[in-house]
C-alpha positions in Angstrom: 0.0 0.2 -0.1 1.1 3.4 -0.4 2.5 5.3 2.4 1.5 9.1 1.1 -1.6 9.8 -1.7 -1.1 13.2 -3.4 -4.8 14.8 -4.5 -4.3 16.9 -7.1 -6.7 19.5 -8.5 -6.1 20.3 -12.8 -4.7 23.8 -14.4 -6.8 26.1 -15.0 -9.4 26.5 -17.6 -11.1 28.7 -20.0 -14.5 27.9 -17.8 -12.2 28.2 -14.1 -11.4 31.7 -15.6 -15.0 33.1 -16.9 -16.4 31.9 -13.6 -18.7 29.0 -15.7 -19.8 26.0 -13.7 -18.0 23.3 -15.2 -18.8 19.7 -13.6 -18.5 17.3 -16.5 -17.6 19.4 -19.5 -14.7 17.9 -21.4 -13.1 21.0 -21.3 -8.9 21.5 -22.1 -6.5 23.1 -19.7 -6.4 26.8 -21.3 -1.9 28.1 -21.9 -2.6 29.4 -17.9 -3.3 26.0 -16.6 -0.8 24.3 -18.8 2.2 26.9 -17.2 0.5 25.7 -13.7 0.5 22.1 -14.7 4.0 22.3 -15.7 5.2 24.5 -12.3 3.4 22.1 -9.7 5.1 19.2 -11.4 8.6 20.4 -10.4 7.5 19.8 -7.0 5.6 17.7 -7.3 7.9 15.3 -8.5 10.5 15.3 -5.8 8.7 13.3 -4.0 9.4 10.4 -6.3 5.8 9.0 -7.4 4.9 5.8 -7.8 1.5 6.0 -9.3 0.2 8.9 -11.4 -4.4 8.8 -12.0 -6.1 10.2 -13.3 -9.7 11.4 -13.9 -10.9 10.8 -17.7 -11.5 14.2 -18.2 -9.0 16.0 -20.8 -8.5 18.7 -17.7 -7.0 16.8 -15.7 -5.1 14.3 -17.9 -2.9 16.9 -19.1 -2.4 18.5 -15.1 -1.3 14.8 -14.0 1.0 14.0 -17.9 3.3 17.5 -16.7 4.4 15.0 -13.7 4.3 11.9 -15.3 7.0 13.9 -18.2 9.3 14.4 -15.7 9.6 10.9 -14.0 10.7 7.7 -14.4 9.7 5.9 -17.5 8.4 3.0 -15.2 5.9 5.5 -13.6 2.3 3.9 -14.2 0.5 6.8 -15.8 -3.3 5.0 -15.3 -7.2 7.0 -16.2 -10.2 5.8 -13.5 -13.4 8.0 -14.3 -14.5 7.4 -11.1 -12.3 10.6 -10.1 -14.5 12.4 -12.9 -16.2 15.3 -11.7 -18.7 15.7 -9.9 -22.3 16.4 -12.4 -24.2 19.0 -12.5 -26.2 18.6 -14.6 -27.9 21.7 -16.0 -26.0 24.1 -14.6 -23.1 23.0 -16.9 -21.8 25.0 -19.0 -23.3 28.6 -17.7 -22.4 31.7 -15.7 -23.2 33.3 -12.5 -26.0 35.4 -14.1 -26.8 33.1 -16.5 -27.6 30.5 -13.9 -30.0 33.6 -11.9 -32.0 34.1 -15.7 -32.5 30.6 -16.8 -32.5 28.7 -13.0 -33.6 31.9 -10.4 -34.8 29.4 -7.7 -32.9 26.0 -8.2 -29.6 28.0 -8.5 -31.1 29.1 -5.5 -31.8 25.7 -3.9 -28.0 24.6 -4.7 -26.4 27.7 -3.1 -28.3 27.8 0.0 -27.8 23.9 0.2 -25.7 22.8 -2.1 -28.0 19.8 -3.7 -30.5 20.6 -6.1 -31.4 16.8 -7.7 -34.0 18.3 -9.8 -31.9 20.1 -12.2 -29.6 17.2 -12.2 -27.1 17.8 -9.9 -24.7 15.1 -8.6 -25.2 14.1 -5.0 -22.2 15.5 -2.5 -22.4 11.7 -1.1 -22.4 10.0 -4.2 -19.7 11.9 -5.4 -17.2 11.4 -2.2 -18.2 7.9 -2.2 -16.9 7.5 -5.9 -13.8 8.8 -5.5 -12.8 7.7 -2.5 -13.5 4.5 -3.8 -11.4 4.8 -6.5 -9.1 6.1 -4.7 -8.1 3.6 -1.3 -8.7 1.5 -4.7 -5.2 3.0 -6.4 -3.8 3.0 -2.8 -3.6 -0.3 -2.5 -1.8 -1.6 -5.3 0.8 1.4 -5.1 4.4 0.7 -2.7 5.3 4.7 -2.4 3.4 8.5 -3.2 0.5 8.2 -5.1 -0.6 11.1 -7.3 -4.7 11.7 -7.6 -5.2 14.8 -10.2 -8.7 15.2 -10.9 -11.1 18.3 -10.2 -12.1 20.7 -7.8 -15.6 18.9 -5.9 -14.3 16.2 -6.8 -12.0 16.4 -4.5 -13.0 17.8 -2.1 -16.1 15.0 -1.4 -14.2 12.6 -2.2 -11.5 13.7 1.0 -14.2 14.2 3.2 -15.3 11.1 2.9 -11.6 9.6 3.0 -11.4 11.5 7.0 -15.3 9.7 7.9 -17.7 12.4 7.4 -20.4 12.7 5.5 -20.4 15.1 2.4 -23.9 15.4 3.3 -23.4 17.0 6.5 -20.6 18.3 6.3 -19.0 20.8 4.7 -16.0 22.5 6.2 -13.3 22.0 3.8 -12.0 24.7 1.3 -12.0 23.4 -2.2 -8.4 23.4 -4.0 -7.2 26.3 -6.1 -6.4 25.4 -9.5 -3.2 23.3 -9.7 -2.9 22.7 -5.6 -3.0 19.5 -3.4 -3.2 17.8 -0.6 -1.3 15.4 1.1 -3.1 12.5 2.8 -1.3 9.8 5.3 -2.2 6.1 6.1 -3.3 6.4 10.4 -3.5 3.7 13.2 -6.6 5.8 15.0 -9.8 5.9 13.5 -10.6 7.2 10.2 -7.2 5.3 9.1 -5.7 8.5 7.8 -4.3 11.9 8.9 -4.9 15.3 6.8 -1.4 16.6 6.7 -1.3 19.6 3.8 -4.3 21.0 2.3 -4.1 23.7 -0.7 -0.9 23.9 -1.1 0.7 25.1 -4.5 3.5 25.9 -6.6 4.4 29.5 -7.5 1.9 31.4 -8.6 1.4 31.5 -12.4 0.7 35.4 -14.3 -2.5 34.7 -15.1 -3.7 32.7 -12.7 -7.6 33.4 -11.5 
């Protein structure tokens, strides 16, 4: 099993820059996002990853590839769809103004509760369970450092779940900024994990949102 897990959010996209709900839209990194990934990779390679596993969305894979390019060829580079971002249903691709204009009451419900199933938004609990399952499966297969490349909400809910909390009931963890990461290690007491760093990043790239 791994001795350390690094949970790394992808670099910036145009949707991030424009303040649009991204969800499972398969939008690529923009130029700033590519630069962010390269800068972060220079730091993360020092941890000597044994495996890099990414969401199946392009922005996560491109971020992970920046690190893989600096690693030994023997390092595993895998894709796991369980690490995909939370689905935001009808809200995907829309700005705040568009959300208020088109889906006023539903948008307010989502902002107030974090949930809105009528809009097709995936439950935080479901997201947390699938992401945590994926992370734990890869953790069990790796000796050394596991790097997981995923998305803002997906990583937040997955991390909350790993720490033994209910993503529906506890929302005390701030999401990661673009191309920032958190570190988790196994621990002998419940819940079996310890968060040792959160929202760590390399030097800021000009143009970062």
